N, C-alpha and C positions, 0 to 999 in steps of 0.2 A: 627166181632169177631177177625179176623186176625189183623185189625188195632189196636184194644185194646191190643192184645198180643204183637205186635211190639212196641207200646208205653210203655208198662210195661217193656219190655226188655231194651229199650233205657233209661228209667228213673232209672233202677236198679243201675247202677254204681253211679249215683248221690245220691241216698238214702243210699247206703252203705258207702259213704264218709262223709255224713253229721253227725254233732254232735247229741247227744241225746237230745230230748226235756226234759224240766224240769218244775216243778211247785214248788213254794216256797213262802217264806215270805221276804219282803223287809222292813227293819226297818230304818226309817229316814223320809225324806220329799220327796214325800208323803209316809206314812206308807201304804203298799199295799200287796195284794196277786199278785204274778207275774207268768205268763206262758210265757216261751221262747222256741222257736224252730228254727232250722237252715234250711235255704233254700239250702245251700251248705256248704263247709268247712269254708267259711269266712263270710257269710252273715246270720244274724239272724233277726227274727221279735219277738216282745214281746208285750204282752198286760198286763196291770195292772189295778186293781181296789182296791180302799182303801179309807183312810181318809186323807183329805187335812188339813194341818195346817192353822191357820188363818194368815192373813196379819198383819202388824204392827198396833198399835193403831192409829197412825197418818194417816194411809191409810184410815181407816173407818171414822175417824173424818173429813178428807178432802172430802170424798164421801158425808157425811152428809152436810157439809158446802156448797158444790157445788150443792146440790139438797135438799134444806130445805123444810119441809112439809108446810110451810106458812111463811108469813112475820113476822119479829120480833120473830123468834124462836132461842133458844140458846141450843147448844149441852151440855149435862151433862155427858153422858157416853154411853157405849154399852157393849154387851156380844155376844158371838158367839156360835152356836150349829149346829147340822145336817150338818157336813162337809163331803164331799166326793170328790173323784178324779178318773178320768179315763185317761189312757195313751195308746197310740199306738206308737211303736217305731221300728226303723230299725237300725242295727249296723253292722260295718265292724270289723272283728276279725283277729288278727295276733298272731300266736303261738310264745311266747317268752320264752318257757321252757329252751331251750339250752342257750339262752343269759343270763338268770339268774342263770343257773347251777342247776336246780331242778332235783333230781334223781328219784323221784317217783311222779306219776301223771303228769299233765301238766297245764301250766298257759297261759291264753289268755289275751292279752291287746285288748281293743276295744274302738271305738268312733262311735257315731251315732247321729241321730236326730229323732224327733218325734213330735207328737201333744198331748197336754194336755188340758183336760176340768176339771175345778175345781168349786165347789159350796160350799158356806158357808151361813148359815142363820144368819143375824145380827139383834139383838134386840137393838134399839136405845131408850135412855131416854133423854128427852129434856124438857125445859120450854118454856113458851110462854108469851109474854107481859112483864109487869113490876113485876109480882109476881113470884119469883123464887121458892117459897114453893110448888106451884102446878106443878106437873110433868105429862108428857104425854109419851106414848110409841108408837113406830112404828116398825114393823118387815119388813125387806127387805131381799131378796135373792141376794147375790153377786155371779155372774157367771163370771168366767175368762176362756178365751180360747186363746191358742197361741202355738207357736213352742217351742221346747226345744232342746238343744244340750247337750251332755254328753260324758264323758270319764270314763273308769274304767278298772278293771282287774277281771278275774274270774279264780279260781283255781279248777280243777277237780281232786277229790281224787280218787286214783287208786283202792283202796281196796273196797270201798263202792260206791253205785250209788248216790253220793252227790257232789255238787259244792258249793263253797262259793265265794262271790263277794263283791267288794267295788267300789263305783263310786261317781262322782261329776258332777254337771250339772248346767245349767242356763235356766230358763224359762222366756219367754217374753210375756206379755199380748198383745193381739190384740183387744180383746173384754173386755169391762168394762172400763179399763184405759189403753189406747194404749201406748205402750212403757215402761210400768212398768216392771222392771226386778226383778227376785227372784232367789237367790242361792238355790240349792238343793243338797242333798247328802244322801247316804244310804249305809248300809251294809246288807247282807242277805245270804240266803242259798236256794238251790233248790234241790228237789229230782228228779233224772233222771230216765226216763223209756223208 
């Protein structure tokens, strides 16, 4: 019991200095619900769950061409559905309020890295043989996993428990198509508690 009490006393200054955790909505790529909390004044961790946007049409066409359902098959088109994304991230924050000259609230600039898992259901339509009037369908799940890097800024409003943020990042696939890059960006807001 004494050890637990000493541990609580030692951690108290760190928890008093840390920023408030927040939950909110991220509008962009990926569109997500976001939860962010700080480990100390400068380091945050964030989890996101939401809807992933599809890749380009040529991405799915190339995937089909590289893995045809049979010989003599021809790609006609595709559609996507059931898209989701999960992210886990860590970021370093720096207070730039005085540098920008903000009089109310405070502004943090941040940069970080994380991991992202994306899933998209792809419905392919194709023809087979010499008769293009007869079409076939095949459903495949496209799973992408890899690291992401990002930069952004977050403004904490002084009068209400709310922050707003904007960020830009880059995701690289390790699984499905190694080395494929995807630009990402978003704006959003979090309720602080």
